[in-house]
N, C-alpha and C positions, 0 to 999 in steps of 0.2 A: 120574596125579596126583602131585604132589611131597609128601614127609612133612612138609615144613616150610613154611609160608607166612608171607612178610613183608607184613603187611597194608599198610603205607606204599607197599612196591615194587609190589605188586598193584594196588593204587588208582592209582598213577602210570601204570601200563601200559594205561589206555584213559580215553577223554574221554567216551564217549557216556553220556547220561542215560537213565534208566529202561530200562537193558539189563544185566540181572543178570549177574555171572560167577561160575562155581562155583569156589570156593577149597578145599571140602574135602567129603568124603562120610562121613557117620556112620550106620552101619546103612542104614535107608530114608531118611535125612536128607540135605538138601545145606544146607551153608553157602554163602551168596550174597554177592557185594560187590556194591554198585550206587551209583550216583552220581545224586543227585535234584536237579531244580530246576523249580520251577512246581508247578502242579497236576495230578495223575494222575486217572484216572477213578474214578467211584464203582463200588465192587464189593464182593462177597462171595465167600468160599470156602464152599461147602456141607458140605463134608467135611474140612476141614483148618483147624487154626489156624495162625498165623501169628506169628512173632516178628520185631520191629525193634528193631535196637540201634544208636543212633546214634552214630558215630564222630566225624565233624567236621560242624559246621554246626548248624541247628536244623531240627526236623522238626514239622510239625503235623499230627496226626491227627484227621480231621473224622469225626462221627459224626452219624448221622441222629436216633437214639434216645437220645443221652446227651451230656454235656459233652465238647467237643473237649479234646484233650491235646497240649501242647508237650512236647517231647523234646530235651533237651540232650546234648550230647557226654557218653559214659558212661551215658547211661540207656536202658533198653529197655522194650519194650510188646508184651504179646502179645494179639493180635486173636483171639478165639474164634471157631470155625468159625460161618459164618451171620450173622455180625455186618458190616452194610453200613459201609464205611469209605473214606475219601478221604485217601491221604496226599498232604501239600502243604508244599513247602519254599521259602520265600521268597529263599532264595540258595541257593549251592552245598551240598550236603549229602551226605555219604558214610555209608552205612548197610551193617550185616551184617544178612542175613535168614537163619532158619532155618526150611525149610520141608520138608516130604516130597517127596521126587522126584517130579516130574511136576506139580507145583501150578503151574497156569497164572496169570503175572503178573496179568493183569486179570480173573481169577475169572469171575463170573458176566456180567461186561459184554462180554467179548470185544472185538472191533473192531480198528482199525488199531493201536493201542499194544501189542496181544499180540505178546510174543516169547519165544522159547525160551532159557533160559539158555546161555550159552556157556562154555566152559572158559577159565581163566585163560591168557594166552600164556606159555609156558614162559620 
């Protein structure tokens, strides 16, 4: 893994949406970059918090038990463990995630959108 990551170059290195790339590792955590567009699955993570940091575009975080939250570039939101949520991007959106290594992107939902994070291309 490189010592320095250029975020713009890293994001330009892939086009797939909802397919996180590991940009860095910090102790037991991974910094992941991903591109989003459209609706993801409703899910929660039983044993892990999840941080979403919007880099480009807009992200709507939907919740079943509280008001939805819009995130603009430069804004971040922590989803506490156990909270059901659905990320939704009305247009192209780039996000940095901070999660413990091994956290599955679809959490409790599983299904066809489950994907293991990939390393960034060198």
